[in-house]
BALUMMI-168915 format. One record per atom (N, C-alpha, C, CB): residue in one letter; x, y, z. Coordinates in steps of 0.02 Angstrom, whole numbers, padded with zeros to 5 digits, always signed. Glycine has a CB too. Example, Ala and Ser with C-alpha at 12.3 -4.5 7.8 and 13.67 -1.06 7.14 Angstrom:
BEGIN
a+00660-00284+00390/a+00615-00225+00390/a+00660-00165+00390/a+00565-00224+00452/s+00642-00112+00354/s+00684-00053+00357/s+00645+00002+00394/s+00704-00030+00286/
This chain:
BEGIN
m-06500+07872+00146/m-06572+07884+00144/m-06589+07950+00177/m-06611+07826+00179/q-06627+07990+00143/q-06645+08056+00167/q-06707+08052+00212/q-06657+08104+00108/p-06706+08081+00272/p-06764+08077+00316/p-06824+08114+00288/p-06747+08104+00384/g-06882+08081+00288/g-06943+08112+00264/g-07004+08086+00301/g-06950+08100+00189/i-07060+08119+00291/i-07121+08098+00324/i-07181+08120+00281/i-07126+08128+00396/s-07234+08082+00285/s-07295+08097+00247/s-07345+08134+00290/s-07326+08032+00220/t-07383+08179+00259/t-07436+08213+00296/t-07494+08166+00312/t-07462+08272+00255/h-07488+08103+00290/h-07538+08053+00307/h-07549+08048+00382/h-07518+07984+00279/v-07497+08064+00421/v-07503+08061+00494/v-07554+08112+00519/v-07434+08073+00526/f-07569+08163+00479/f-07619+08214+00496/f-07681+08209+00451/f-07588+08285+00491/l-07695+08150+00425/l-07747+08142+00374/l-07816+08166+00397/l-07752+08070+00353/s-07830+08162+00461/s-07895+08182+00486/s-07902+08258+00494/s-07909+08148+00552/q-07846+08294+00482/q-07847+08367+00490/q-07834+08402+00423/q-07794+08389+00542/r-07857+08463+00418/r-07842+08503+00358/r-07769+08527+00364/r-07892+08564+00351/l-07732+08516+00311/l-07661+08532+00312/l-07650+08608+00310/l-07625+08499+00253/h-07603+08631+00352/h-07585+08702+00353/h-07511+08709+00372/h-07631+08742+00403/p-07482+08768+00364/p-07410+08775+00377/p-07388+08755+00447/p-07390+08846+00364/g-07431+08763+00496/g-07413+08744+00564/g-07399+08669+00569/g-07469+08763+00613/l-07439+08628+00535/l-07426+08556+00535/l-07363+08539+00496/l-07487+08519+00505/l-07352+08575+00442/l-07290+08564+00404/l-07229+08584+00446/l-07292+08604+00338/d-07235+08637+00484/d-07181+08657+00529/d-07164+08601+00579/d-07199+08721+00568/a-07216+08568+00604/a-07206+08514+00652/a-07168+08457+00620/a-07274+08489+00679/l-07183+08442+00557/l-07148+08387+00522/l-07076+08407+00507/l-07185+08369+00457/r-07066+08468+00485/r-06998+08491+00468/r-06954+08495+00530/r-07001+08559+00433/s-06982+08517+00587/s-06943+08524+00647/s-06920+08457+00675/s-06982+08562+00699/s-06949+08403+00651/s-06928+08336+00673/s-06863+08315+00639/s-06983+08285+00659/g-06845+08351+00586/g-06785+08333+00548/g-06800+08309+00478/g-06747+08281+00585/a-06863+08307+00459/a-06881+08285+00392/a-06855+08335+00340/a-06958+08277+00385/r-06822+08308+00289/r-06797+08350+00234/r-06843+08345+00173/r-06726+08329+00215/t-06885+08294+00171/t-06935+08287+00119/t-07002+08272+00151/t-06915+08231+00068/i-07054+08304+00127/i-07122+08292+00152/i-07165+08268+00094/i-07153+08356+00185/e-07198+08211+00104/e-07245+08185+00055/e-07314+08214+00069/e-07247+08108+00056/l-07342+08249+00020/l-07409+08276+00026/l-07459+08222+00007/l-07418+08339-00020/f-07501+08203+00055/f-07551+08151+00042/f-07613+08185+00014/f-07567+08111+00107/a-07626+08172-00050/a-07680+08207-00085/a-07748+08179-00066/a-07670+08203-00160/a-07783+08215-00025/a-07852+08198-00006/a-07887+08265+00005/a-07856+08151+00058/r-07942+08276-00029/r-07972+08343-00029/r-07988+08370+00040/r-08034+08342-00071/h-08009+08327+00086/h-08026+08351+00153/h-07964+08370+00193/h-08067+08299+00190/h-07906+08347+00170/h-07842+08356+00206/h-07798+08406+00168/h-07805+08289+00215/f-07773+08386+00111/f-07736+08430+00066/f-07777+08437+00003/f-07663+08403+00051/d-07814+08492-00002/d-07861+08501-00057/d-07824+08530-00117/d-07920+08547-00037/y-07805+08488-00162/y-07766+08507-00221/y-07806+08547-00271/y-07739+08446-00254/t-07871+08557-00258/t-07912+08600-00302/t-07925+08668-00271/t-07979+08565-00316/d-07902+08680-00211/d-07914+08743-00175/d-07854+08788-00186/d-07925+08730-00098/r-07862+08839-00228/r-07806+08883-00246/r-07777+08919-00185/r-07827+08933-00298/a-07820+08938-00138/a-07795+08973-00079/a-07750+08928-00037/a-07854+08999-00036/q-07772+08866-00027/q-07730+08820+00011/q-07666+08804-00026/q-07768+08755+00026/l-07670+08797-00092/l-07611+08783-00132/l-07560+08840-00126/l-07630+08773-00205/r-07582+08901-00130/r-07536+08958-00123/r-07503+08958-00055/r-07573+09024-00134/e-07542+08944-00003/e-07515+08942+00064/e-07462+08888+00072/e-07571+08932+00115/i-07477+08828+00047/i-07430+08772+00052/i-07369+08784+00008/i-07465+08706+00032/a-07380+08811-00052/a-07324+08824-00098/a-07276+08875-00068/a-07350+08849-00165/t-07303+08927-00037/t-07261+08978-00005/t-07219+08946+00050/t-07303+09035+00024/w-07248+08902+00089/w-07211+08869+00143/w-07153+08828+00114/w-07258+08822+00184/f-07164+08790+00062/f-07110+08750+00033/f-07056+08794+00004/f-07138+08702-00020/r-07075+08848-00030/r-07024+08893-00057/r-06983+08925-00002/r-07058+08947-00101/d-07016+08947+00051/d-06981+08983+00104/d-06935+08937+00145/d-07032+09015+00151/t-06954+08874+00153/t-06914+08828+00195/t-06863+08788+00155/t-06960+08781+00231/g-06874+08782+00089/g-06829+08742+00049/g-06836+08667+00060/g-06759+08762+00062/t-06890+08646+00091/t-06903+08575+00104/t-06923+08540+00039/t-06958+08567+00158/g-06899+08479+00029/g-06918+08440-00029/g-06990+08417-00024/g-06872+08381-00038/a-07022+08407-00081/a-07092+08386-00083/a-07102+08328-00132/a-07139+08445-00102/t-07139+08278-00110/t-07165+08227-00155/t-07240+08223-00144/t-07130+08157-00143/l-07274+08185-00187/l-07347+08184-00186/l-07371+08112-00187/l-07376+08222-00246/h-07422+08098-00147/h-07456+08033-00150/h-07522+08044-00185/h-07465+08002-00079/q-07536+08003-00236/q-07598+08011-00273/q-07660+08007-00229/q-07602+07959-00328/p-07716+08038-00249/p-07779+08028-00213/p-07799+07955-00214/p-07835+08072-00244/i-07827+07932-00160/i-07854+07863-00157/i-07929+07864-00143/i-07817+07823-00103/f-07957+07924-00130/f-08028+07931-00118/f-08060+07970-00176/f-08042+07968-00050/t-08120+07951-00195/t-08157+07990-00244/t-08177+08057-00214/t-08220+07951-00269/r-08198+08102-00258/r-08220+08168-00234/r-08277+08161-00183/r-08241+08212-00293/e-08324+08117-00198/e-08381+08108-00153/e-08358+08081-00085/e-08433+08060-00184/q-08310+08035-00086/q-08285+08008-00023/q-08251+08061+00018/q-08237+07950-00036/s-08212+08104-00015/s-08176+08156+00021/s-08224+08206+00053/s-08128+08192-00025/e-08278+08220+00017/e-08327+08268+00043/e-08363+08240+00105/e-08379+08286-00010/n-08366+08174+00111/n-08399+08142+00168/n-08350+08097+00206/n-08461+08101+00145/w-08288+08120+00210/w-08235+08077+00236/w-08242+08064+00311/w-08168+08108+00220/s-08226+08002+00330/s-08215+07983+00400/s-08160+07931+00399/s-08281+07956+00434/r-08134+07914+00457/r-08079+07866+00459/r-08100+07796+00437/r-08051+07863+00530/h-08165+07785+00429/h-08189+07720+00409/h-08203+07716+00333/h-08252+07703+00447/v-08189+07770+00296/v-08201+07771+00224/v-08146+07731+00190/v-08204+07843+00196/p-08162+07679+00151/p-08111+07640+00117/p-08089+07674+00052/p-08137+07569+00102/a-08029+07659+00031/a-08004+07684-00033/a-08040+07648-00090/a-07927+07676-00039/t-08068+07685-00138/t-08102+07654-00194/t-08079+07682-00261/t-08177+07662-00188/l-08040+07736-00261/l-08018+07766-00324/l-07964+07721-00355/l-07990+07838-00313/s-07978+07695-00415/s-07933+07646-00446/s-07917+07665-00518/s-07963+07577-00443/l-07853+07670-00533/l-07830+07685-00601/l-07839+07626-00648/l-07758+07705-00599/i-07850+07567-00621/i-07856+07508-00664/i-07922+07472-00654/i-07798+07459-00651/a-07973+07509-00632/a-08040+07480-00622/a-08065+07448-00686/a-08089+07534-00597/p-08103+07393-00681/p-08130+07361-00742/p-08174+07407-00783/p-08169+07299-00722/e-08212+07451-00750/e-08257+07496-00785/e-08219+07557-00812/e-08315+07518-00739/k-08225+07569-00877/k-08187+07624-00908/k-08204+07691-00877/k-08201+07625-00982/s-08267+07703-00861/s-08287+07768-00833/s-08253+07780-00766/s-08363+07772-00825/y-08244+07727-00726/y-08210+07734-00662/y-08136+07750-00672/y-08217+07670-00621/r-08106+07718-00723/r-08035+07731-00738/r-08025+07803-00760/r-08009+07682-00792/i-08070+07828-00801/i-08065+07897-00825/i-08072+07945-00767/i-08118+07911-00878/d-08120+07933-00723/d-08129+07976-00664/d-08067+07976-00620/d-08191+07954-00623/a-08038+07917-00610/a-07978+07911-00569/a-07920+07949-00600/a-07959+07838-00558/m-07911+07942-00666/m-07858+07976-00702/m-07866+08052-00695/m-07858+07956-00775/d-07927+08076-00703/d-07939+08148-00698/d-07923+08173-00627/d-08012+08164-00715/e-07940+08133-00577/e-07927+08154-00508/e-07852+08157-00494/e-07961+08107-00458/v-07816+08108-00519/v-07743+08108-00509/v-07711+08167-00546/v-07712+08041-00533/k-07736+08183-00606/k-07709+08240-00643/k-07722+08305-00606/k-07739+08242-00713/r-07780+08311-00575/r-07793+08372-00536/r-07742+08378-00479/r-07865+08370-00507/a-07726+08323-00448/a-07675+08324-00395/a-07607+08342-00423/a-07673+08257-00358/l-07590+08314-00481/l-07526+08328-00512/l-07517+08402-00530/l-07517+08286-00574/e-07571+08436-00544/e-07567+08506-00562/e-07539+08549-00505/e-07635+08532-00582/t-07537+08522-00444/t-07507+08560-00389/t-07434+08573-00402/t-07515+08522-00324/a-07402+08533-00445/a-07331+08543-00460/a-07319+08608-00498/a-07305+08484-00501/e-07372+08640-00524/e-07363+08705-00555/e-07346+08758-00503/e-07427+08725-00592/m-07362+08744-00439/m-07350+08793-00385/m-07302+08765-00332/m-07416+08812-00353/i-07308+08700-00318/i-07267+08669-00266/i-07211+08628-00299/i-07310+08624-00219/p-07149+08632-00275/p-07094+08597-00308/p-07095+08521-00295/p-07028+08625-00283/v-07145+08488-00322/v-07153+08416-00313/v-07105+08379-00360/v-07227+08393-00327/s-07065+08334-00333/s-07015+08299-00374/s-07041+08231-00399/s-06952+08288-00334/a-07090+08201-00364/a-07113+08134-00383/a-07184+08124-00358/a-07066+08079-00356/i-07221+08080-00392/i-07287+08060-00369/i-07288+07984-00363/i-07343+08085-00418/t-07317+07959-00309/t-07326+07888-00298/t-07395+07868-00321/t-07314+07868-00224/l-07397+07818-00366/l-07461+07794-00393/l-07478+07725-00366/l-07458+07792-00470/h-07543+07712-00359/h-07569+07646-00341/h-07599+07615-00404/h-07623+07652-00285/l-07578+07555-00420/l-07609+07517-00474/l-07659+07469-00443/l-07555+07479-00517/g-07720+07492-00437/g-07773+07450-00410/g-07784+07459-00336/g-07757+07379-00424/l-07827+07414-00310/l-07847+07415-00240/l-07824+07351-00206/l-07924+07425-00232/k-07834+07347-00142/k-07814+07287-00104/k-07847+07225-00134/k-07834+07295-00029/d-07808+07173-00142/d-07830+07107-00165/d-07849+07105-00239/d-07889+07085-00125/d-07834+07157-00278/d-07847+07153-00350/d-07805+07096-00381/d-07830+07220-00384/a-07835+07064-00431/a-07802+07006-00463/a-07757+07028-00520/a-07854+06957-00488/w-07708+06985-00535/w-07662+06994-00591/w-07690+06957-00651/w-07590+06969-00573/d-07709+06995-00703/d-07734+06964-00764/d-07720+07011-00822/d-07811+06949-00758/t-07738+06989-00882/t-07723+07028-00942/t-07753+07097-00939/t-07748+06991-01004/r-07814+07102-00914/r-07847+07167-00911/r-07809+07214-00863/r-07919+07159-00888/a-07786+07188-00806/a-07749+07229-00758/a-07684+07254-00789/a-07734+07189-00695/i-07650+07211-00827/i-07588+07231-00860/i-07601+07288-00910/i-07555+07171-00896/e-07651+07278-00952/e-07667+07328-01004/e-07688+07395-00972/e-07722+07303-01050/n-07730+07391-00921/n-07753+07453-00889/n-07696+07487-00852/n-07810+07438-00841/s-07651+07449-00823/s-07594+07478-00788/s-07549+07516-00837/s-07553+07423-00752/m-07534+07485-00893/m-07489+07517-00942/m-07521+07580-00971/m-07471+07468-00998/t-07587+07578-00982/t-07622+07637-01007/t-07618+07694-00957/t-07695+07621-01023/a-07631+07678-00893/a-07629+07730-00840/a-07559+07760-00833/a-07651+07700-00773/i-07508+07717-00834/i-07440+07742-00826/i-07421+07787-00885/i-07391+07683-00821/e-07435+07764-00945/e-07417+07803-01004/e-07451+07872-01003/e-07437+07766-01069/h-07515+07872-00986/h-07553+07934-00985/h-07527+07982-00932/h-07628+07919-00973/l-07517+07957-00871/l-07496+08001-00816/l-07423+08021-00822/l-07509+07967-00749/k-07382+07977-00850/k-07312+07995-00862/k-07307+08054-00910/k-07273+07934-00889/a-07347+08052-00963/a-07347+08106-01011/a-07372+08171-00980/a-07391+08088-01071/f-07418+08166-00932/f-07444+08226-00898/f-07393+08252-00847/f-07510+08210-00864/a-07358+08207-00813/a-07313+08227-00758/a-07247+08253-00783/a-07301+08168-00713/h-07222+08226-00839/h-07154+08244-00862/h-07144+08318-00873/h-07140+08207-00926/p-07190+08354-00908/p-07180+08425-00918/p-07180+08465-00853/p-07232+08452-00964/l-07209+08437-00801/l-07211+08470-00735/l-07149+08455-00694/l-07273+08449-00697/g-07105+08413-00721/g-07044+08395-00685/g-07055+08345-00630/g-07013+08456-00656/v-07109+08305-00636/v-07127+08257-00585/v-07113+08186-00610/v-07202+08264-00565/k-07076+08147-00571/k-07062+08078-00589/k-07118+08033-00562/k-06993+08055-00561/v-07138+07984-00602/v-07191+07937-00583/v-07159+07877-00548/v-07232+07914-00645/l-07185+07860-00490/l-07163+07802-00451/l-07223+07757-00437/l-07130+07824-00384/l-07213+07691-00443/l-07266+07642-00430/l-07254+07609-00363/l-07268+07589-00487/e-07307+07603-00324/e-07300+07573-00256/e-07321+07500-00256/e-07343+07612-00206/n-07284+07459-00219/n-07305+07390-00207/n-07360+07390-00155/n-07245+07345-00183/l-07418+07362-00174/l-07477+07361-00131/l-07491+07290-00108/l-07538+07390-00167/q-07546+07281-00073/q-07568+07215-00053/q-07616+07188-00106/q-07602+07216+00017/n-07590+07180-00166/n-07628+07148-00219/n-07580+07112-00266/n-07671+07199-00258/d-07607+07071-00310/d-07565+07032-00356/d-07538+07073-00414/d-07603+06973-00382/v-07567+07131-00425/v-07544+07173-00481/v-07476+07203-00466/v-07595+07228-00496/t-07463+07218-00404/t-07403+07258-00386/t-07352+07218-00344/t-07423+07320-00348/t-07350+07153-00352/t-07294+07116-00323/t-07231+07140-00358/t-07304+07038-00331/p-07173+07132-00326/p-07110+07154-00360/p-07102+07125-00430/p-07051+07135-00317/e-07118+07061-00437/e-07111+07030-00502/e-07157+07061-00554/e-07124+06955-00497/h-07219+07073-00534/h-07267+07100-00581/h-07254+07174-00597/h-07338+07092-00554/l-07231+07212-00547/l-07212+07281-00561/l-07157+07284-00613/l-07189+07317-00497/l-07107+07240-00605/l-07052+07239-00654/l-07077+07219-00723/l-06998+07190-00631/e-07124+07172-00725/e-07151+07151-00790/e-07187+07209-00824/e-07199+07092-00782/i-07227+07245-00786/i-07262+07303-00814/i-07213+07354-00840/i-07309+07334-00762/l-07162+07369-00800/l-07112+07420-00819/l-07072+07398-00881/l-07065+07434-00761/n-07055+07335-00883/n-07014+07311-00939/n-07055+07304-01003/n-06983+07243-00922/v-07114+07275-00998/v-07156+07267-01057/v-07176+07335-01086/v-07219+07225-01040/g-07190+07382-01042/g-07209+07449-01065/g-07151+07493-01083/g-07249+07482-01012/h-07089+07469-01074/h-07029+07509-01088/h-07030+07575-01050/h-07022+07522-01164/f-07051+07571-00987/f-07054+07631-00946/f-06988+07642-00910/f-07113+07626-00894/d-06938+07662-00948/d-06871+07668-00921/d-06864+07724-00869/d-06821+07679-00976/n-06906+07775-00874/n-06902+07832-00828/n-06952+07829-00772/n-06911+07896-00867/v-06986+07773-00765/v-07034+07763-00710/v-07000+07722-00655/v-07100+07729-00735/g-07008+07744-00593/g-06976+07709-00537/g-07026+07676-00491/g-06934+07757-00498/v-07002+07660-00431/v-07042+07623-00382/v-07037+07658-00314/v-07019+07549-00376/t-07094+07662-00281/t-07095+07678-00210/t-07101+07612-00173/t-07154+07728-00191/l-07047+07591-00141/l-07049+07527-00105/l-07078+07538-00036/l-06978+07496-00100/d-07137+07509-00025/d-07170+07512+00040/d-07147+07452+00080/d-07248+07515+00033/v-07106+07463+00132/v-07076+07407+00169/v-07128+07371+00211/v-07019+07431+00212/g-07179+07407+00235/g-07231+07375+00273/g-07271+07327+00231/g-07277+07426+00303/h-07287+07347+00170/h-07322+07302+00124/h-07278+07242+00105/h-07345+07340+00061/a-07214+07256+00094/a-07168+07201+00076/a-07163+07151+00133/a-07099+07229+00059/y-07163+07175+00195/y-07158+07130+00252/y-07218+07084+00257/y-07151+07171+00317/l-07276+07108+00236/l-07338+07069+00239/l-07345+07021+00180/l-07398+07115+00241/s-07303+07029+00129/s-07309+06988+00069/s-07280+06918+00079/s-07273+07022+00010/d-07295+06874+00033/d-07270+06805+00037/d-07194+06801+00028/d-07305+06762-00014/t-07167+06848-00011/t-07095+06844-00029/t-07051+06886+00016/t-07085+06865-00100/g-07079+06936+00051/g-07041+06973+00101/g-07000+07031+00075/g-06996+06927+00135/i-06968+07066+00123/i-06932+07127+00108/i-06868+07114+00068/i-06915+07164+00172/d-06831+07062+00084/d-06767+07050+00051/d-06776+07041-00024/d-06733+06988+00081/q-06825+07002-00044/q-06835+06991-00115/q-06860+07054-00150/q-06885+06934-00127/a-06901+07093-00115/a-06924+07156-00144/a-06865+07202-00159/a-06974+07191-00097/f-06818+07206-00111/f-06759+07247-00122/f-06717+07219-00179/f-06717+07250-00058/e-06708+07154-00180/e-06665+07124-00231/e-06692+07138-00301/e-06660+07049-00220/l-06758+07133-00310/l-06787+07142-00376/l-06795+07215-00395/l-06854+07108-00378/l-06814+07257-00347/l-06833+07326-00363/l-06780+07378-00351/l-06893+07344-00325/k-06724+07359-00321/k-06673+07408-00300/k-06654+07458-00354/k-06611+07371-00278/p-06641+07437-00417/p-06622+07486-00467/p-06677+07537-00484/p-06602+07451-00530/r-06738+07521-00466/r-06795+07564-00482/r-06819+07607-00424/r-06852+07522-00508/i-06793+07595-00364/i-06819+07628-00305/i-06804+07703-00307/i-06790+07597-00241/g-06857+07743-00303/g-06849+07816-00301/g-06872+07845-00235/g-06886+07848-00357/e-06907+07804-00195/e-06932+07826-00130/e-06950+07764-00090/e-06995+07873-00139/l-06946+07771-00024/l-06967+07718+00022/l-07025+07743+00064/l-06908+07695+00067/h-07072+07698+00078/h-07123+07711+00129/h-07106+07667+00189/h-07196+07696+00102/l-07096+07699+00245/l-07073+07664+00305/l-07127+07664+00359/l-07010+07697+00332/h-07146+07605+00381/h-07193+07597+00436/h-07191+07525+00460/h-07266+07617+00415/d-07218+07512+00518/d-07211+07447+00550/d-07279+07412+00554/d-07181+07454+00620/n-07278+07348+00568/n-07339+07310+00581/n-07321+07245+00616/n-07378+07295+00515/h-07371+07206+00636/h-07360+07144+00672/h-07364+07082+00628/h-07410+07138+00729/g-07361+07093+00562/g-07360+07037+00516/g-07428+07009+00499/g-07319+06983+00544/m-07481+07041+00522/m-07549+07016+00510/m-07589+07062+00465/m-07585+07006+00576/r-07581+07127+00474/r-07619+07176+00434/r-07579+07240+00427/r-07689+07190+00466/d-07601+07283+00382/d-07566+07344+00365/d-07583+07399+00416/d-07584+07367+00293/e-07541+07405+00467/e-07557+07449+00523/e-07526+07519+00519/e-07534+07417+00586/h-07473+07527+00481/h-07439+07592+00475/h-07419+07620+00543/h-07485+07642+00439/l-07383+07579+00581/l-07359+07599+00647/l-07292+07634+00642/l-07354+07537+00693/w-07274+07670+00695/w-07208+07700+00699/w-07156+07644+00701/w-07202+07746+00761/p-07098+07653+00671/p-07046+07602+00673/p-07030+07580+00744/p-06982+07627+00639/g-07026+07514+00754/g-07012+07487+00820/g-07074+07470+00859/g-06972+07535+00859/s-07133+07489+00833/s-07196+07474+00868/s-07225+07407+00847/s-07247+07529+00856/g-07197+07376+00796/g-07220+07312+00772/g-07166+07259+00776/g-07245+07318+00700/e-07164+07215+00727/e-07118+07158+00730/e-07064+07159+00676/e-07157+07095+00724/m-07060+07211+00636/m-07011+07213+00583/m-06940+07221+00611/m-07026+07270+00535/d-06891+07194+00576/d-06821+07197+00596/d-06790+07259+00564/d-06781+07132+00575/w-06789+07314+00601/w-06766+07377+00574/w-06690+07380+00566/w-06789+07434+00617/a-06654+07342+00606/a-06581+07339+00598/a-06564+07306+00531/a-06549+07300+00657/h-06600+07253+00515/h-06589+07220+00450/h-06610+07265+00393/h-06627+07153+00447/l-06666+07299+00402/l-06689+07345+00350/l-06638+07400+00337/l-06757+07376+00370/a-06605+07424+00391/a-06554+07475+00384/a-06496+07451+00340/a-06528+07497+00452/k-06480+07387+00345/k-06426+07360+00302/k-06446+07364+00228/k-06411+07287+00321/l-06510+07353+00215/l-06534+07356+00146/l-06537+07428+00121/l-06603+07323+00141/t-06565+07473+00162/t-06572+07542+00140/t-06504+07577+00134/t-06617+07581+00188/a-06454+07553+00171/a-06388+07583+00168/a-06355+07574+00099/a-06343+07554+00221/t-06381+07527+00060/t-06353+07515-00007/t-06385+07560-00060/t-06362+07441-00025/l-06434+07600-00041/l-06468+07645-00088/l-06433+07712-00090/l-06542+07654-00069/p-06441+07750-00144/p-06414+07818-00147/p-06439+07860-00089/p-06431+07851-00213/a-06395+07903-00063/a-06411+07941-00002/a-06469+07989-00012/a-06350+07979+00020/e-06481+08011-00075/e-06533+08061-00086/e-06603+08032-00089/e-06519+08098-00149/i-06610+07966-00088/i-06677+07936-00092/i-06715+07949-00026/i-06673+07860-00105/p-06775+07978-00030/p-06813+07992+00031/p-06840+07929+00064/p-06871+08040+00016/g-06832+07923+00128/g-06864+07871+00167/g-06922+07902+00204/g-06814+07837+00216/i-06982+07894+00178/i-07041+07930+00203/i-07077+07889+00257/i-07089+07944+00145/l-07080+07916+00317/l-07121+07886+00369/l-07195+07896+00349/l-07106+07917+00440/e-07230+07842+00336/e-07301+07846+00317/e-07342+07814+00373/e-07314+07810+00248/i-07362+07856+00420/i-07390+07832+00484/i-07465+07844+00486/i-07355+07868+00542/a-07500+07797+00516/a-07573+07803+00523/a-07591+07863+00566/a-07603+07738+00553/h-07644+07896+00548/h-07667+07955+00585/h-07706+07934+00647/h-07710+08001+00540/e-07699+07972+00700/e-07738+07962+00761/e-07779+08024+00773/e-07691+07947+00822/l-07842+08015+00791/l-07888+08072+00797/l-07864+08123+00850/l-07957+08048+00815/n-07835+08099+00904/n-07816+08144+00958/n-07741+08159+00959/n-07836+08115+01024/e-07706+08142+00905/e-07634+08153+00901/e-07620+08227+00891/e-07602+08112+00845/t-07574+08254+00931/t-07556+08325+00925/t-07494+08332+00881/t-07543+08357+00994/a-07484+08392+00855/a-07425+08406+00814/a-07362+08395+00855/a-07428+08477+00786/e-07365+08414+00919/e-07306+08406+00963/e-07287+08333+00972/e-07318+08439+01031/n-07338+08290+00980/n-07324+08219+00988/n-07295+08189+00924/n-07388+08181+01007/v-07321+08210+00867/v-07295+08185+00803/v-07222+08206+00795/v-07337+08211+00744/t-07207+08268+00811/t-07137+08292+00807/t-07092+08249+00850/t-07132+08365+00828/a-07112+08237+00912/a-07071+08198+00958/a-07060+08126+00933/a-07103+08196+01028/k-07113+08095+00907/k-07108+08026+00883/k-07064+08023+00820/k-07177+07997+00869/a-07071+08073+00777/a-07031+08073+00716/a-06957+08084+00732/a-07055+08127+00668/i-06943+08129+00780/i-06874+08140+00801/i-06844+08075+00826/i-06870+08194+00857/a-06882+08039+00867/a-06857+07975+00894/a-06845+07925+00838/a-06908+07945+00944/a-06889+07923+00789/a-06881+07876+00733/a-06820+07894+00691/a-06944+07876+00689/f-06811+07958+00676/f-06753+07979+00637/f-06688+07968+00675/f-06760+08053+00618/d-06689+07980+00740/d-06629+07969+00781/d-06610+07896+00781/d-06640+07994+00853/q-06660+07852+00788/q-06645+07781+00788/q-06618+07758+00721/q-06709+07741+00805/q-06645+07785+00667/q-06619+07769+00600/q-06546+07790+00594/q-06661+07803+00545/a-06532+07850+00618/a-06463+07876+00613/a-06415+07835+00655/a-06461+07949+00636/r-06436+07816+00715/r-06392+07775+00759/r-06379+07707+00727/r-06423+07767+00829/t-06430+07677+00699/t-06421+07612+00667/t-06375+07617+00607/t-06489+07583+00646/t-06384+07669+00567/t-06341+07678+00508/t-06269+07691+00529/t-06366+07736+00466/d-06259+07733+00581/d-06191+07747+00605/d-06158+07683+00630/d-06193+07799+00662/g-06198+07641+00663/g-06171+07577+00687/g-06148+07532+00630/g-06222+07541+00729/l-06186+07532+00576/l-06167+07493+00518/l-06103+07519+00486/l-06223+07494+00466/l-06096+07586+00483/l-06036+07615+00454/l-05974+07600+00496/l-06045+07689+00446/q-05982+07601+00562/q-05926+07587+00606/q-05904+07514+00602/q-05944+07606+00679/s-05953+07469+00593/s-05936+07398+00589/s-05911+07378+00519/s-05997+07357+00607/n-05926+07421+00469/n-05903+07408+00401/n-05874+07474+00373/n-05961+07382+00355/p-05816+07494+00397/p-05788+07559+00378/p-05771+07565+00305/p-05726+07573+00418/s-05762+07510+00269/s-05746+07514+00199/s-05807+07535+00158/s-05720+07447+00174/
């Protein structure tokens, strides 16, 4: 697993090369750009050029997380603004607006070497029904066709809704014949699910193209640093050790208003070091 981190940890700040330097200096080899206009404004050509130059100069890998806020929400963003942008909303006009916003974010791949985009199918607690299936397949087909010429692979994330359980993600992928679409396995969301992390790995392993790593106490989606909650990270390391080494393990950590870049660097270094020690321990105990 390749060490990575999301700019989500700096979501309350406007992204600039200094913050990217802080993430890279922690040991991250891949950085996920969290697309939110107030943070990483994918429509601002000046910011795009600045960020693109940084990625070219450092050789750091880049992935992208789709926007989850509407344009209006981003313009009036606060930490209390809920995600409402939905690719599978019941209202067609909302779906079209969401698709257009995601495509605007995808266009960053014309300048930044983005290898993959993580998509959300719906919002928290969305139900699994025929309409959700049809809208999901339409969104995937449309965005896959847009992303492919840009060299961007589409990944679907397991969320806290019935549409994106491991079983339902596989059904969508199989029914739609989306052979080149993968999965971003969010271990924090899997831990909160009824079926747990082990089953998510068992079902989705062949499709996993990226991991989202964060902790919680088993009650709500907290996005804590690994070891700050109740998840068994030693057991998780056994599962991730079976994945190809090039798959990014992205720390997707909640932003804190008073968090400094230096503190984020220190915490990420500690998290990566712990991951490495756990993996080394597994290799020593199972040398074959």
